[in-house]
C-alpha positions as CSV (number, residue, x, y, z in Angstrom):
1,M,66.3,62.2,-80.6
2,T,69.3,59.4,-79.3
3,M,68.8,56.0,-79.3
4,T,71.3,53.1,-79.3
5,V,70.8,49.9,-81.2
6,E,72.7,46.2,-80.9
7,L,73.7,45.6,-84.5
8,G,75.2,42.3,-83.6
9,A,76.6,41.3,-87.6
10,L,74.5,44.0,-89.3
11,E,77.0,46.6,-87.9
12,Q,79.3,45.5,-90.2
13,V,77.3,46.0,-93.2
14,V,76.3,49.7,-92.0
15,D,80.1,50.7,-91.8
16,R,80.7,49.2,-95.1
17,L,77.6,51.4,-96.8
18,V,79.2,54.6,-95.0
19,R,82.7,53.5,-95.7
20,D,81.7,52.6,-99.3
21,G,79.9,56.2,-100.0
22,R,76.6,54.6,-100.7
23,Y,75.3,56.4,-97.3
24,G,76.5,60.0,-95.8
25,S,76.0,58.4,-92.2
26,K,75.3,55.3,-90.1
27,S,71.5,56.9,-89.1
28,E,70.7,57.9,-93.4
29,V,71.5,53.7,-93.3
30,L,69.3,53.3,-90.3
31,R,66.8,55.9,-91.5
32,T,66.5,54.2,-95.2
33,G,65.7,51.1,-93.1
34,V,63.5,51.6,-91.2
35,R,60.9,53.6,-93.8
36,L,61.4,49.9,-95.8
37,V,60.4,48.4,-93.2
38,Q,57.1,50.8,-93.0
39,E,56.3,50.6,-96.9
40,H,56.8,46.4,-96.4
41,E,54.7,46.5,-93.5
42,A,51.7,49.1,-95.6
43,R,52.0,46.6,-98.1
44,L,51.4,43.4,-96.2
45,A,48.8,45.0,-94.2
46,A,47.2,46.0,-98.0
47,L,47.7,42.4,-98.9
48,L,45.9,41.3,-96.0
49,G,43.3,43.8,-96.7
50,K,43.1,42.5,-100.0
51,L,42.5,38.9,-99.1
52,E,39.9,39.5,-96.2
53,E,37.9,41.0,-99.2
54,G,38.6,38.1,-101.2
55,I,37.1,35.6,-98.5
56,A,34.5,38.1,-97.8
57,D,33.3,37.2,-101.7
58,A,34.1,34.1,-101.4
59,D,31.7,33.5,-98.6
60,A,29.3,36.1,-100.8
61,G,29.5,33.6,-103.6
62,R,31.0,36.5,-105.6
63,L,33.8,34.4,-107.7
64,S,35.6,34.8,-110.4
65,A,37.0,31.8,-112.7
66,L,40.5,30.4,-111.5
67,E,41.6,31.7,-115.1
68,D,40.3,35.2,-114.6
69,A,41.8,35.8,-111.1
70,R,45.3,34.1,-112.2
71,A,45.7,36.1,-115.1
72,A,45.0,39.4,-113.2
73,F,46.9,38.3,-109.9
74,E,50.2,37.9,-112.5
75,A,49.3,41.2,-113.9
76,R,49.3,43.1,-111.0
77,W,52.6,40.9,-109.3
78,A,54.3,41.9,-112.7
79,A,53.1,45.6,-112.3
80,D,54.5,45.7,-108.8
81,G,58.3,43.9,-110.2
82,G,57.4,40.6,-108.9
């Protein structure tokens, strides 16, 4: 499927990535970018799901001590490359 896109100043970035040999074509750069957006959106959806779970747990009185919650968050953040 052929698509026309207006990249504005980003077109220079795409051109440079291809010219420098990082990618084989402009299409490859854009496919990689779209994949990264998909991954980002999936992680965001997972985070929002966990937030909703946390709110439901708080509403139901299922809470953890702040120190325990912070330690768990920091461990997860570090594991994800935070």
